C-alpha positions as CSV (number, residue, x, y, z in Angstrom):
1,M,96.4,26.3,115.0
2,K,94.1,27.4,111.8
3,N,93.5,28.0,108.7
4,T,92.0,31.5,108.7
5,L,90.5,32.2,105.2
6,I,89.5,35.4,104.6
7,M,92.2,37.0,107.0
8,G,94.4,36.4,104.3
9,L,91.8,37.7,101.9
10,L,93.0,41.1,103.2
11,I,96.1,40.6,104.1
12,M,97.6,39.6,101.0
13,L,96.8,43.0,98.9
14,L,100.3,44.1,101.3
15,H,102.6,42.3,99.2
16,G,100.8,41.1,96.1
17,S,99.1,37.6,95.0
18,Q,95.7,38.5,95.9
19,M,95.1,34.1,96.2
20,A,98.9,33.3,96.7
21,H,98.5,33.9,100.1
22,A,94.3,34.0,100.6
23,L,94.8,30.5,102.5
24,Q,97.4,31.9,104.8
25,T,97.7,30.2,108.1
26,N,97.4,32.3,111.2
27,P,97.6,30.4,114.2
28,D,94.7,30.2,116.4
29,T,94.2,27.7,118.5
30,S,90.8,26.5,117.8
31,A,90.2,23.8,116.2
32,T,90.4,23.1,113.2
33,H,87.2,22.1,110.8
34,K,88.1,20.7,107.8
35,Q,85.0,20.9,104.8
36,A,84.8,18.6,102.5
37,H,83.9,22.2,99.6
38,T,83.8,25.8,100.4
39,F,83.4,28.5,98.7
40,Y,84.0,32.4,99.7
41,T,82.6,35.7,97.3
42,G,83.3,39.3,98.8
43,A,84.4,42.7,97.7
44,G,87.1,45.5,98.6
45,Y,87.8,48.9,98.6
46,G,91.4,50.4,98.7
47,S,93.6,53.7,98.8
48,N,96.0,52.8,97.0
49,L,96.7,48.9,94.9
50,I,100.3,48.4,96.0
51,Y,102.1,44.9,94.5
52,Y,105.5,44.0,94.6
53,G,106.1,47.0,96.0
54,T,104.8,48.9,92.8
55,S,101.8,51.1,93.4
56,V,99.8,49.2,90.4
57,S,96.7,51.8,90.5
58,G,99.4,54.9,90.6
59,N,98.4,56.2,93.7
60,Q,95.0,55.6,92.8
61,P,92.2,54.3,94.6
62,Y,91.0,50.3,93.6
63,Y,87.5,48.5,93.8
64,S,88.0,44.5,94.5
65,A,85.9,41.2,93.8
66,E,87.2,38.2,94.7
67,L,85.8,34.8,94.8
68,L,87.7,31.4,96.9
69,Y,87.1,27.8,96.3
70,S,88.6,25.5,99.0
71,W,89.0,21.7,98.8
72,K,89.0,20.2,102.8
73,G,91.1,23.5,103.5
74,G,93.9,22.2,101.3
75,I,93.0,22.8,97.6
76,W,92.5,26.4,97.1
77,A,91.8,28.1,93.5
78,G,90.3,32.1,93.3
79,A,89.7,34.5,91.3
80,G,90.7,38.2,91.5
81,L,89.4,41.6,90.3
82,F,89.9,44.7,90.1
83,H,88.9,48.4,89.1
84,L,90.4,51.5,88.6
85,P,88.8,54.3,88.1
86,G,89.6,55.5,85.2
87,N,91.0,53.0,83.3
88,Q,89.7,50.5,80.8
89,P,88.3,47.4,80.0
90,F,86.6,47.5,83.6
91,F,88.1,45.5,85.1
92,S,91.7,46.3,84.7
93,F,94.0,43.6,86.6
94,I,92.4,40.2,86.8
95,D,94.4,37.2,89.3
96,L,94.1,33.6,89.2
97,S,95.6,31.6,91.7
98,A,95.7,28.0,93.0
99,G,97.6,26.4,95.3
100,Y,98.5,23.6,98.1
101,N,98.0,24.4,102.1
102,Y,99.5,21.6,104.7
103,V,99.6,21.6,108.4
104,F,102.3,19.5,109.9
105,N,101.7,20.4,113.1
106,K,100.7,23.5,116.2
107,V,103.8,24.7,114.8
108,F,105.3,23.9,110.8
109,D,103.1,24.3,108.0
110,A,103.7,24.9,104.0
111,G,101.8,25.4,100.8
112,F,102.7,26.4,97.2
113,S,100.4,28.4,94.7
114,I,100.9,29.1,91.6
115,S,98.9,32.9,89.7
116,Q,99.0,34.4,86.8
117,Y,97.7,38.2,85.9
118,F,96.8,40.3,83.1
119,G,96.7,44.3,82.7
120,G,94.6,46.4,81.0
121,Q,96.7,48.4,78.3
122,S,95.6,51.9,80.0
123,L,98.0,50.3,83.1
124,D,102.2,50.2,83.4
125,T,102.1,47.4,80.8
126,T,105.8,47.4,81.2
127,F,105.3,45.0,84.6
128,Y,101.7,44.2,84.8
129,S,101.1,43.7,81.4
130,S,101.0,39.4,81.8
131,Y,102.4,36.9,84.1
132,T,103.2,34.3,85.7
133,F,103.4,33.8,89.7
134,L,105.1,30.8,91.5
135,S,105.0,30.8,95.3
136,A,106.0,28.2,98.1
137,N,105.6,29.3,101.7
138,L,106.8,28.2,105.6
139,G,105.3,29.1,108.4
140,I,106.3,28.6,112.1
141,D,104.3,29.3,114.8
142,W,106.3,30.7,117.5
143,V,103.3,31.1,120.2
144,L,103.8,34.9,120.8
145,A,104.8,35.7,117.0
146,Y,104.4,33.7,113.6
147,T,106.5,33.6,110.9
148,S,106.2,33.2,106.9
149,V,109.0,32.6,104.3
150,S,108.4,33.1,100.9
151,P,110.3,32.5,97.9
152,G,108.6,33.6,94.4
153,W,109.9,33.4,91.0
154,M,108.3,35.6,88.7
155,L,108.4,34.7,85.5
156,A,108.1,37.1,82.8
157,E,110.6,38.3,79.5
158,E,112.9,38.5,82.6
159,N,112.0,36.3,85.6
160,S,112.7,37.7,88.9
161,F,113.4,36.4,92.0
162,Y,111.4,37.5,95.3
163,L,111.6,37.0,99.3
164,L,109.0,37.7,101.9
165,L,109.9,37.5,105.6
166,D,106.3,37.9,107.4
167,N,106.3,38.2,111.0
168,S,102.5,38.9,112.6
169,H,101.1,38.0,116.3
170,F,96.8,36.7,115.3
171,F,95.1,36.3,118.2
172,R,90.9,37.7,119.0
173,T,88.8,38.5,121.7
174,P,85.9,35.8,123.0
175,V,82.9,35.4,121.9
176,L,80.1,37.6,121.7
177,G,76.2,36.8,122.6
178,E,74.8,33.1,122.0
179,K,75.8,33.8,117.9
180,G,79.7,33.1,117.7
181,N,80.8,37.0,117.2
182,Y,83.9,38.1,117.8
183,F,86.7,40.8,116.2
184,S,90.4,39.3,115.4
185,F,93.7,40.7,114.7
186,N,96.9,40.2,113.4
187,P,99.1,42.9,113.2
188,G,102.4,42.4,111.6
189,I,105.5,43.8,109.8
190,S,106.5,42.3,105.9
191,L,109.3,42.7,104.1
192,M,110.7,42.2,100.3
193,F,113.7,41.1,99.2
194,G,114.8,41.5,95.2
195,S,117.1,42.0,92.6
196,Y,117.7,45.6,92.1
197,A,119.3,46.6,88.9
198,W,120.6,50.1,88.0
199,L,122.5,52.3,85.8
200,T,125.3,54.0,87.5
201,Q,128.2,56.0,85.8
202,I,132.1,55.4,86.4
203,R,134.7,57.9,86.7
204,R,137.8,56.2,84.8
205,Q,141.3,56.9,84.7
206,G,142.8,55.7,81.5
207,S,146.3,57.4,79.6
208,G,147.7,58.1,76.2
209,G,150.6,58.3,73.9
210,G,153.1,61.9,74.8
211,G,154.3,63.4,72.8
212,G,157.9,64.9,70.9
213,G,159.4,67.7,69.2
214,G,161.4,67.8,66.0
215,Q,164.9,66.3,66.4
216,G,166.7,66.2,69.9
217,P,165.6,65.5,73.2
218,G,161.6,66.5,73.5
219,P,158.6,65.6,75.8
220,G,157.5,62.8,75.4
221,G,155.9,59.6,78.2
222,T,152.4,59.6,78.4
223,K,149.4,62.0,79.6
224,A,146.6,60.9,81.9
225,Y,143.5,61.7,81.1
226,Y,139.4,60.3,82.7
227,Y,136.5,59.4,81.2
228,T,133.1,57.8,82.2
229,T,131.5,55.0,81.1
230,T,127.7,54.0,82.3
231,E,127.8,50.2,84.0
232,L,124.3,48.2,84.6
233,R,124.6,46.4,87.7
234,E,122.4,43.9,89.6
235,D,122.0,43.1,93.3
236,F,119.5,41.4,95.8
237,R,118.6,43.5,98.9
238,L,115.6,44.5,100.8
239,L,113.4,46.2,98.5
240,D,110.4,47.6,101.1
241,L,108.6,46.9,104.4
242,Q,104.9,47.1,105.3
243,L,103.9,48.1,108.4
244,G,99.7,46.0,108.7
245,F,97.4,46.4,111.5
246,P,94.3,43.6,110.1
247,M,91.4,43.5,112.2
248,A,88.4,41.9,111.5
249,F,84.5,40.7,113.4
250,N,83.5,37.8,112.0
251,T,80.7,36.0,112.6
252,K,80.0,32.2,111.3
253,R,79.2,33.0,107.3
254,L,80.2,36.9,107.6
255,S,83.6,39.0,107.7
256,L,83.6,42.8,107.5
257,E,87.7,43.7,107.7
258,F,89.9,47.0,107.6
259,E,93.6,47.2,107.3
260,P,95.6,50.6,107.9
261,A,98.5,49.9,106.2
262,Y,102.0,52.1,106.1
263,F,104.9,50.8,103.5
264,F,107.4,52.0,103.0
265,N,109.6,51.7,99.5
266,F,113.8,51.8,99.7
267,I,114.7,51.9,96.1
268,E,114.9,55.9,94.8
269,D,112.2,56.6,92.3
270,E,113.1,58.9,89.2
271,N,113.4,62.1,91.8
272,G,115.9,59.8,93.8
273,G,113.2,60.1,96.5
274,K,112.9,57.0,98.4
275,N,108.9,56.7,99.1
276,G,106.4,55.8,102.6
277,Q,102.6,56.1,102.7
278,F,99.7,54.9,104.7
279,Y,97.0,53.0,102.7
280,F,94.1,51.5,103.5
281,T,92.2,48.0,102.5
282,A,88.6,47.9,103.7
283,G,86.2,44.0,102.5
284,I,83.5,42.2,103.1
285,F,83.5,38.3,103.1
286,L,81.0,35.9,102.5
287,K,81.1,32.5,103.3
288,I,78.5,30.8,100.2
289,N,78.2,27.4,101.6
C-alpha cells in the first residue's frame, strides 16, 4: 500500500477539504519510499467548486494553486488558494490544513487532519465566511476496492457532523519506456451523510367551547377547529452522492490530472428540486524535491 499524494490533491475536490484528503491512501502494491522532506506544488482549474455538497463558486469555474509539504509520508501540511473570476479579493477562498497519516499494514491505514477555511466577502458567507473543520479517516484495502470512512466536524456558529463514505479502485498501467512514466486511474463513488434541518408546516386540530342561547336548553359542547404551525425538524441523512473517474499521467516529478465527475444533491433547493450535474477538474502538479 502506498500514500499517493498527487492523486489525492485532485480527488478530494469532490468533497471538501483540499488538503484534508491530499494524503489519502490509495491501494498500490508498489513499495513505499518514505523520503524525509517532500514538497509538491500545483495549479488547477475546475468547472465548479463544490465543498461539502454546496457550490462555493455559484456553479462557476475557478482556478487554484496548491502547496503541500510531507515529512516521511506521515505528517503533512498544505495550503490551497482559489480564485473565482469576478470575485474579490483575488483569492476568494483559502484552505490551510495539516494532518497525519499512518499505514498499519497492507490492509489498514488511518489519519486525522485539521483545516481552517477563509471565504471572501463576495461569497455566500452564511456558511463559508470562516470555520474550522476536524476530520479523521480509516482506510481499508479490500484488494478489489479501497474503502475510506471519514467522520468530520465543522466548528462554526452551529457545529455540524458529517460522515463521508468513499469506495474506489486504484489501478495503473505498466511503466511506459525507460523513464518510468505511467497512467493511473482511481474511479470511485462517494456518499456524504450529515445533519439536515428544515421547516415544515403541520396542520393541527383544536377545540373550543360551544354556546347556549338564553334560558332553557340550547346548543352547547365543544367545536373543533384546525390551525397550522411551523416547526423546525432535523435528522441525519444522505446529503449527496458523487461519481468520479480521476485519471493521471505520471512522471518521476510531474503529474497531469483530469477528473470528470457527476454530483447529485439529495436535498431540495429553494425551488423544490434536486440538483444533479456533471463537472470536471484538471491540474498539473510538480514534485519539487
